[in-house]
N, C-alpha and C positions, 0 to 999 in steps of 0.2 A: 640553177640546177642543171641546165643543159651544158654548161661549160664545163662543170665537174664530170658529167657523163663523157663528154668528148675527150678530156684529159685522160680519164681512166681507160677508155677504149684505145687511145694512142699508147699508152704505157702497155697494155696487154699486147697489142700488136707488135711493139718493139721487142717484147720478151719472146714472143712466138717466133719472130724472124730470127733473133739471136740463137735460140735454141735449135732452130731447124737447120741452119747452115752448117756447123760443124758436124752434126749427126749426118747429114746427107753426105758429106765429103767423106766421112769415115766409112759409111755403108758402101759407097762406090769402091774404095780402096780395098775392103775386105771381100765384098761379093763379087769383084771383078775377077775374070779367069786369070790364073797365074801366067805371067808372061815368061817366067824362067822355068826350066826343068833342072833339077838338081839330082836326078837319078845318076848313080855311078860311084866310082871310087875316087875319092879326093885326098890329096896329101899337100901339107904345107907346114906352117908353124904358127905358134901362139907365143907372145912375149911382149915385153917392154923394158927399157932400160938396159941392164946387163943380162936380164933372164930371157931365155928362149927354149922352147921345147918343140919336137915334131908332133904334128897332130894329123890324124887320118880320120876320114869319115867314109862310111859305106852306106849309101842312102838309096831309098826306093820312094818314089813319088807317086801318088794317086790322086789325081786332081790337085787340090790345094794341100793335102795332107802328106806328110813326110814321115817315115820310120826308118830307122837304121841303127848303126853302131858308131860310137866315138871311141878313139884311142888316143891318148895323149901320153907320150913317153915320159916315165918317171912320175906320173900323177895318176895312179889308179882311181882316186876319187873323181877325176875328171873323165874317166872312161866308162863305157857302158852303153846300154841301150838308150836311144834318144827318140824323141818325137818332136815334130815341128810343123809349121806351115809355110807356104809360099803365098805371098800377096804381091802381085806385079812382079818386081824384080828383088823382093825382099825375102830372105829365108830367115826365119825366126825358129831357134830350136831350145830345147830344155832337156836336161838329164833327169831321170827319176830321182825324186826326193829333193828336187830343186838345188842340186849339187852345183850345177853350172848351167849357164844359158847364154845366148848371144843373138846377135841380129846382124846378118851379113848381107851386103848387096851383091847381087848375081850379075856378072858381065860375061855371058858365053861360058867359057870353061874356066872362069875364075871367080872366086868369092872373096870379100874382104869386109872387115868390119871390126866391131869390139865385143868382146864377151861382157857379162855383167860386172866382172872385177875390173874392167878397163883395160885389160890387155888386148892388144891388136891381134886379129886373126886374119891369116892370108892362106888361101887354098886354091889348088888347081886340080881340075879333073884329069885323071889318068886317061890316056887314049888308047 
């Protein structure tokens, strides 16, 4: 009986450690102060293969929350108000109605990454 109890306690301890690890790491990334500031006017392109379009963001950041407007030339459904967050140096955004979204890495006055459609996005902040 004692051996069964020790085995059961060991299994519970392993599960507790396994569950605590990833959650703790995620909480640090989300709860940490943003390392990047995306406030400003951004311009660049979105595309892949033979397709490319101009893209413009006008963003305002308040803490980790971001609001603004997106304009993609020739694609009205990818243009409009956007909301997003900054966690560390990662800017994640979405347009209303889940029409488009993306995750971009911010390095100073440049952002790059991919939209949900897999299209590459590259932007530079206007000075």
